[in-house]
C-alpha positions in Angstrom: 30.2 -48.2 -89.3 33.1 -50.5 -88.3 35.0 -49.4 -91.4 34.5 -45.7 -90.6 35.4 -46.3 -86.9 38.6 -48.2 -87.8 39.8 -45.5 -90.2 38.9 -42.6 -88.0 40.1 -43.8 -84.6 43.8 -43.4 -85.2 43.3 -39.7 -85.7 42.5 -39.5 -82.0 46.2 -40.3 -81.4 45.5 -42.9 -78.7 47.2 -46.1 -79.7 45.5 -48.2 -77.0 42.1 -47.2 -78.3 43.2 -47.9 -81.9 44.5 -51.3 -81.1 41.4 -52.2 -79.1 39.1 -51.1 -81.9 41.0 -52.9 -84.6 41.3 -56.1 -82.6 37.6 -56.0 -81.7 36.7 -55.5 -85.4 39.0 -58.3 -86.4 37.2 -60.7 -84.1 33.7 -59.5 -85.2 34.5 -59.8 -88.9 36.4 -63.0 -89.2 36.2 -64.7 -92.6 35.9 -68.4 -93.5 38.5 -68.0 -96.3 41.5 -65.9 -96.9 43.4 -65.6 -100.2 47.1 -66.2 -101.0 47.6 -62.4 -101.7 46.6 -61.3 -98.2 48.9 -63.9 -96.7 51.8 -62.8 -98.9 51.7 -59.3 -97.3 50.8 -60.4 -93.8 53.3 -63.4 -93.3 56.5 -61.3 -93.6 55.2 -59.0 -90.9 54.4 -62.0 -88.7 58.0 -63.3 -89.3 59.5 -60.0 -88.2 57.4 -60.2 -85.0 58.4 -63.9 -84.4 62.1 -63.1 -85.1 62.0 -60.2 -82.6 60.2 -62.5 -80.1 62.8 -65.3 -80.3 65.8 -63.0 -79.6 64.0 -61.2 -76.8 65.2 -64.0 -74.5 68.9 -63.0 -75.0 68.2 -59.7 -73.3 66.5 -58.7 -70.0 63.9 -56.2 -71.2 61.0 -54.9 -69.1 57.8 -56.8 -69.6 55.8 -53.6 -70.2 58.0 -52.7 -73.2 57.9 -56.3 -74.5 54.1 -56.2 -74.5 54.0 -52.8 -76.0 56.3 -53.9 -78.9 54.1 -56.9 -79.6 51.2 -54.5 -80.1 53.2 -52.1 -82.2 54.6 -54.8 -84.5 51.2 -56.4 -84.7 49.5 -53.2 -85.9 50.0 -53.6 -89.7 49.1 -57.3 -89.5 45.8 -56.5 -87.9 45.2 -53.6 -90.2 45.6 -55.6 -93.4 43.4 -58.4 -92.1 40.7 -56.0 -90.8 40.6 -54.1 -94.2 40.4 -57.5 -96.0 37.6 -58.7 -93.8 35.7 -55.4 -93.9 35.5 -55.6 -97.7 33.8 -58.9 -97.4 31.1 -57.2 -95.3 30.9 -54.2 -97.5 31.5 -55.5 -101.0 28.5 -53.7 -102.5 29.7 -50.3 -101.2 33.4 -50.5 -101.9 34.8 -47.2 -103.2 31.7 -45.3 -102.2 32.5 -46.3 -98.6 36.2 -45.4 -99.0 35.4 -41.9 -100.4 32.7 -41.0 -98.0 34.8 -42.0 -95.0 37.5 -39.7 -96.4 35.1 -36.9 -96.7 33.9 -37.4 -93.1 37.5 -37.3 -91.8 38.2 -34.2 -94.0 35.2 -32.3 -92.6 36.3 -33.2 -89.0 39.8 -31.9 -89.9 38.5 -28.7 -91.3 36.5 -28.2 -88.1 39.6 -28.6 -86.0 41.4 -26.1 -88.2 38.8 -23.4 -87.6 38.8 -24.3 -83.9 42.5 -24.0 -83.7 42.4 -20.5 -85.3 39.3 -19.2 -83.4 39.7 -20.9 -80.0 43.4 -21.4 -79.7 44.5 -18.4 -81.7 46.8 -20.5 -83.9 48.7 -18.2 -86.2 51.7 -20.2 -87.2 52.1 -23.4 -89.3 53.5 -25.3 -86.3 50.6 -24.2 -84.0 48.0 -25.0 -86.6 49.5 -28.5 -87.1 49.8 -29.0 -83.3 46.0 -28.4 -82.8 44.6 -29.9 -86.0 46.9 -32.8 -87.0 50.3 -33.5 -88.6 49.4 -35.7 -91.6 46.7 -37.9 -93.2 47.8 -40.6 -95.7 44.2 -41.8 -96.0 42.9 -38.5 -97.2 45.7 -38.4 -99.9 44.5 -41.8 -101.2 40.9 -40.6 -101.2 41.9 -37.4 -103.0 43.7 -39.4 -105.7 40.6 -41.7 -106.1 38.4 -38.6 -106.6 40.8 -37.1 -109.2 40.8 -40.4 -111.1 37.2 -41.4 -110.4 36.5 -42.6 -113.9 39.4 -45.1 -113.8 38.3 -46.4 -110.4 34.7 -46.7 -111.6 33.4 -44.4 -108.9 29.6 -44.3 -109.1 28.9 -40.8 -107.7 27.3 -37.8 -109.4 29.6 -35.1 -111.0 28.4 -32.5 -108.5 29.3 -34.7 -105.6 32.7 -35.5 -107.1 33.5 -31.8 -107.4 32.3 -31.0 -103.8 34.1 -34.0 -102.3 37.3 -33.2 -104.2 37.4 -29.7 -102.9 36.7 -30.8 -99.3 39.2 -33.6 -99.2 41.8 -31.6 -101.3 41.6 -28.6 -99.0 41.8 -30.7 -95.9 44.8 -32.8 -97.2 46.7 -29.6 -98.2 46.1 -27.9 -94.8 48.1 -30.6 -93.0 51.0 -28.9 -94.7 52.9 -32.2 -94.4 56.0 -32.6 -96.7 55.5 -36.4 -96.7 51.9 -36.0 -97.8 52.9 -33.7 -100.6 55.5 -36.3 -101.8 52.9 -39.1 -101.4 50.4 -37.2 -103.6 53.1 -36.6 -106.2 54.1 -40.2 -106.4 50.5 -41.6 -106.5 49.5 -39.0 -109.1 52.5 -40.0 -111.3 51.6 -43.6 -110.8 48.0 -43.2 -111.9 49.1 -41.1 -114.9 51.4 -44.0 -115.9 54.6 -41.8 -115.5 56.3 -44.5 -113.4 56.8 -46.6 -116.5 60.2 -45.8 -117.9 60.2 -44.5 -121.5 61.4 -41.5 -123.4 58.5 -39.3 -122.3 58.9 -40.1 -118.6 62.7 -39.7 -118.8 62.2 -36.2 -120.3 59.5 -35.5 -117.6 61.8 -36.6 -114.7 64.7 -34.6 -116.1 62.5 -31.5 -116.2 61.3 -32.1 -112.6 64.9 -32.6 -111.4 66.0 -29.3 -113.0 62.9 -27.5 -111.6 63.5 -28.9 -108.1 67.2 -28.0 -108.1 66.3 -24.4 -109.2 63.5 -24.1 -106.6 65.6 -25.6 -103.8 68.5 -23.3 -104.7 66.2 -20.3 -104.6 65.0 -21.4 -101.1 68.6 -21.8 -99.9 69.6 -18.5 -101.4 66.7 -16.7 -99.6 68.1 -18.2 -96.4 64.8 -18.6 -94.4 65.3 -18.3 -90.6 64.9 -21.2 -88.3 62.6 -19.4 -85.9 60.5 -17.8 -88.6 56.7 -18.1 -88.7 54.2 -18.7 -91.5 55.5 -19.3 -95.0 59.2 -18.6 -94.1 59.0 -21.2 -91.4 57.7 -23.7 -93.9 60.5 -22.8 -96.3 63.1 -23.4 -93.6 61.7 -26.9 -93.1 62.0 -27.5 -96.9 65.5 -26.2 -96.8 66.7 -28.8 -94.1 64.5 -31.7 -95.3 66.9 -33.3 -97.9 69.7 -33.8 -95.4 67.6 -34.2 -92.2 67.3 -38.1 -92.3 70.7 -38.8 -93.8 73.3 -36.9 -91.7 76.0 -39.2 -90.2 77.5 -36.7 -87.7 75.5 -34.5 -85.4 76.7 -32.4 -82.5 74.1 -33.2 -79.8 75.3 -30.3 -77.7 74.3 -27.8 -80.4 70.6 -27.7 -79.8 69.8 -26.2 -83.2 71.7 -28.8 -85.1 70.3 -31.5 -82.8 66.6 -30.5 -83.3 67.0 -29.9 -87.0 68.5 -33.4 -87.5 66.8 -35.4 -84.8 65.7 -38.3 -87.1 69.3 -38.8 -88.2 70.4 -38.8 -84.6 68.0 -41.6 -83.9 69.3 -43.6 -86.8 73.0 -43.0 -85.8 72.4 -44.1 -82.2 70.3 -47.2 -83.3 73.0 -48.5 -85.7 75.8 -47.7 -83.2 74.1 -49.4 -80.2 72.8 -52.5 -82.0 76.1 -53.2 -83.8 78.1 -52.6 -80.6 76.3 -55.7 -79.0 78.0 -58.0 -81.5 77.2 -59.9 -84.7 74.1 -61.8 -83.2 72.3 -58.5 -82.4 73.4 -57.1 -85.7 71.9 -60.0 -87.7 68.9 -60.8 -85.5 68.2 -57.6 -83.5 67.9 -57.0 -79.8 64.3 -58.3 -79.5 61.0 -57.1 -78.2 61.3 -54.4 -75.5 64.7 -53.2 -76.7 65.4 -49.5 -76.4 67.8 -46.9 -77.6 69.7 -44.6 -75.3 69.6 -41.0 -76.6 72.3 -40.0 -74.1 70.1 -37.1 -73.0 66.4 -36.3 -72.4 64.4 -35.3 -75.4 61.0 -33.8 -75.6 58.9 -36.2 -77.7 55.2 -35.3 -77.8 54.3 -34.3 -74.3 57.0 -36.4 -72.6 60.7 -36.0 -71.9 62.4 -39.3 -72.7 66.0 -40.6 -72.8 65.3 -44.2 -73.6 63.0 -44.9 -76.6 61.6 -48.1 -78.0 59.8 -46.6 -81.0 61.7 -44.6 -83.6 60.7 -42.4 -86.5 62.4 -44.7 -89.1 60.5 -47.9 -90.0 63.7 -49.6 -91.2 65.6 -48.7 -88.0 62.8 -50.0 -85.7 62.9 -53.3 -87.6 66.7 -53.3 -87.4 66.5 -52.6 -83.6 64.0 -55.4 -83.0 65.0 -58.1 -85.6 68.3 -57.0 -87.1 69.5 -57.2 -90.7 67.5 -60.3 -91.3 64.4 -58.4 -90.3 65.3 -55.6 -92.7 65.6 -58.0 -95.6 62.1 -59.5 -94.7 60.8 -55.9 -94.4 62.1 -54.9 -97.8 60.3 -58.0 -99.2 57.0 -56.7 -97.9 57.4 -53.6 -100.2 58.0 -55.8 -103.3 54.4 -57.0 -102.9 53.2 -53.7 -104.3 55.4 -53.9 -107.4 53.8 -57.2 -108.6 50.9 -56.3 -110.8 48.0 -58.6 -111.6 47.7 -59.2 -115.3 44.3 -58.1 -116.5 42.5 -56.1 -119.2 39.9 -54.8 -116.6 40.4 -51.0 -116.2 39.8 -51.0 -112.5 42.3 -53.8 -111.8 44.9 -52.0 -113.8 44.2 -48.8 -112.0 44.6 -50.5 -108.6 47.8 -52.1 -109.9 49.1 -48.5 -110.6 47.9 -47.3 -107.2 49.8 -50.2 -105.5 52.9 -49.4 -107.6 52.9 -45.8 -106.3 52.3 -47.1 -102.8 55.4 -49.3 -103.0 57.6 -46.4 -104.1 56.1 -44.1 -101.4 56.7 -46.7 -98.7 60.5 -46.5 -99.4 60.3 -42.8 -98.4 57.6 -43.2 -95.8 59.5 -45.8 -93.9 62.7 -43.7 -93.8 61.0 -40.7 -92.2 57.6 -41.8 -90.9 57.5 -45.5 -90.0 55.4 -46.7 -93.0 52.7 -49.1 -91.9 54.2 -49.1 -88.4 53.2 -45.5 -87.8 50.9 -45.5 -84.7 48.4 -43.0 -86.2 48.1 -44.3 -89.7 45.1 -46.2 -91.1 46.3 -46.9 -94.7 47.0 -50.6 -93.9 43.2 -51.1 -93.6 42.7 -49.4 -96.9 45.3 -51.6 -98.6 43.7 -54.7 -97.1 40.4 -53.5 -98.4 41.7 -52.9 -101.9 43.5 -56.3 -102.0 40.1 -58.0 -101.4 38.4 -55.7 -103.9 40.9 -56.5 -106.6 40.6 -60.2 -105.9 36.8 -59.9 -106.4 37.2 -58.1 -109.7 39.7 -60.8 -110.9 37.3 -63.5 -109.9 34.4 -61.9 -111.7 36.6 -61.3 -114.8 37.5 -65.0 -115.0 33.9 -66.0 -114.6 32.8 -63.7 -117.4 35.3 -64.9 -120.0 33.5 -68.3 -120.8 30.1 -66.6 -121.1 31.4 -63.9 -123.4 33.1 -66.5 -125.6 30.0 -68.6 -125.9 
């Protein structure tokens, strides 16, 4: 129940409730022993938090924002540990628990979709996402696990596999989130072994690049309108997506350009304001409680804000709080997922591939969606859970070798 609760509570979009639930679960499920692997991924996040804390004293930030930043920067740390600890309490359930939790969340999402259509008369993509949710990384992971159920050793009947796959797949698709589509593609390619460079994968990537260029050119040529609804509105978002996070010049007085490229505007203002404070802030950040001045009020969620302490870009938020040194530490956290565990066990090798895909996806997710720092994500718990699960498989494999030889 604690696992289901911890995975589900971020979907309520109440960070205080999420943080309280995760912290309570952390205390209730403390382990006697922790492995080197879980420390390898947790310690860099702790170092980022400590670094930001040290250089807080150079600036006079408000206590409220300092405390809030401590909780935000602690979220992935607590998430990994909670997932790791919850596996120890649910070792016999493992993937069965992961999948059924995903199905439960998917059913809840499908209910909110119908509620949005029937009760709130949602008829556009933006309205549908406003009422039923913007993304779900967890459901994409579950969908991938269901598609590759044999490799993961999922012990569920074929009928249930089919039903669960349809439910979770439909729910995940209906978020209509570009980032989730990219996440699915990367994880799918990883599990198929297409991320290993050889002649076959080079030919495949070449075909994908050509197809993508042709498709994108067709979208640009069709010139979808900015204020269009339905499919055309979604095509407009695809049209502006490639340049949205990377623009270096934005006219903030042109509201269309400003809104279409807001993530880039955040990045520009962050780099400009951090570096303008000198080399110390550039190297070590402006500390906990630091904020960026957007130079004008912007509607973010249900609030109009000019000064913001949480950004859309995971790299930029680390840069703001802990500087270039923090960025280097943060990049190191991603390399954790590229280091596979040598084994002949099919499940271990499958989890290795899933982690490889996760590492590549994090490079994209951090640029547009905060990665593990996202306030409404729960994949850090899943990753902690899988780290413990893989460790258990490796332990059992080592113990089985002598007996099989004898």
